[in-house]
C-alpha positions as CSV (number, residue, x, y, z in Angstrom):
1,M,-181.4,42.2,97.6
2,S,-182.8,39.5,99.6
3,S,-180.6,37.4,102.0
4,T,-181.1,34.3,99.8
5,H,-179.6,36.3,96.8
6,A,-176.7,37.6,98.9
7,L,-175.8,34.0,100.1
8,V,-176.0,32.8,96.5
9,L,-173.7,35.7,95.4
10,L,-171.2,35.0,98.1
11,S,-171.2,31.3,97.3
12,V,-170.3,32.0,93.7
13,V,-167.7,34.4,94.6
14,L,-166.2,32.0,97.3
15,A,-166.2,29.2,94.5
16,A,-164.6,31.5,91.9
17,G,-161.9,32.4,94.6
18,V,-161.2,28.9,95.4
19,V,-160.8,28.0,91.7
20,L,-158.5,31.0,91.2
21,V,-156.3,30.0,94.2
22,L,-156.1,26.4,92.9
23,A,-155.2,27.6,89.4
24,V,-152.4,29.7,90.7
25,A,-151.2,26.9,93.0
26,L,-151.1,24.4,90.1
27,I,-149.3,27.0,87.8
28,E,-146.6,27.2,90.5
29,V,-146.4,23.4,90.9
30,R,-145.9,23.3,87.1
31,R,-143.1,26.0,87.1
32,G,-141.4,24.0,90.0
33,L,-141.6,20.7,88.2
34,T,-140.3,22.3,85.1
35,R,-137.4,23.6,87.0
36,I,-136.8,20.1,88.6
37,S,-137.1,18.6,85.1
38,E,-134.4,20.8,83.7
39,G,-132.1,20.1,86.6
40,L,-132.7,16.2,86.2
41,A,-131.8,16.6,82.6
42,T,-128.6,18.4,83.3
43,L,-127.7,15.7,85.9
44,S,-128.5,12.9,83.5
45,S,-126.1,14.4,80.8
46,A,-123.4,14.8,83.5
47,L,-123.8,11.3,84.6
48,Q,-123.6,10.0,81.1
49,G,-120.4,11.9,80.7
50,V,-119.0,10.5,83.9
51,E,-120.0,7.0,82.8
52,S,-118.5,7.4,79.4
53,E,-115.2,8.9,80.4
54,H,-114.4,7.3,83.7
55,L,-116.4,4.1,84.3
56,R,-116.4,2.3,81.0
57,P,-112.6,2.3,80.8
58,L,-112.6,0.4,84.1
59,E,-114.8,-2.3,83.1
60,G,-111.9,-4.6,82.1
61,A,-110.0,-4.1,85.4
62,V,-113.2,-4.6,87.3
63,K,-113.9,-8.0,85.4
64,A,-110.3,-9.2,86.1
65,I,-110.7,-8.2,89.8
66,N,-113.9,-10.0,90.2
67,G,-112.5,-13.2,88.4
68,Q,-109.7,-13.2,91.0
69,F,-112.3,-13.0,93.7
70,D,-114.1,-15.9,92.3
71,I,-111.0,-17.9,92.5
72,I,-110.3,-16.9,96.0
73,L,-113.8,-17.8,97.0
74,G,-113.6,-21.0,95.3
75,A,-110.6,-21.9,97.4
76,L,-111.9,-20.9,100.8
77,P,-113.9,-24.1,101.5
78,G,-110.7,-26.2,101.0
79,I,-108.7,-23.8,103.2
80,A,-111.1,-23.9,105.9
81,S,-111.2,-27.8,105.9
82,K,-107.5,-27.9,106.2
83,A,-107.6,-25.2,108.9
84,A,-110.0,-27.4,110.8
85,V,-107.7,-30.4,110.6
86,V,-104.8,-28.4,111.8
87,A,-106.8,-27.0,114.7
88,E,-107.9,-30.4,115.7
89,R,-104.2,-31.6,115.9
90,R,-103.0,-28.8,118.1
91,P,-102.7,-29.5,121.8
92,R,-104.9,-27.3,124.0
């Protein structure tokens, strides 16, 4: 066998080896992504359970608290202006 034939044969073997290694790597990546997908599905169902059992019942209370905060924040400019008047009248 000539050196040209040997080099061609080695090139073909090398290309086949690279393809084989890449195929194995891609199979492992797919397995990892499948495990991650299953974990995310489990997490999603757990979070939906937490939301439906614990967070939705709190919605009314949160809206009431936010309403009170809106009232307080609306009153702050008036309080600040009155505090400024009082501060101006105080002797230093």
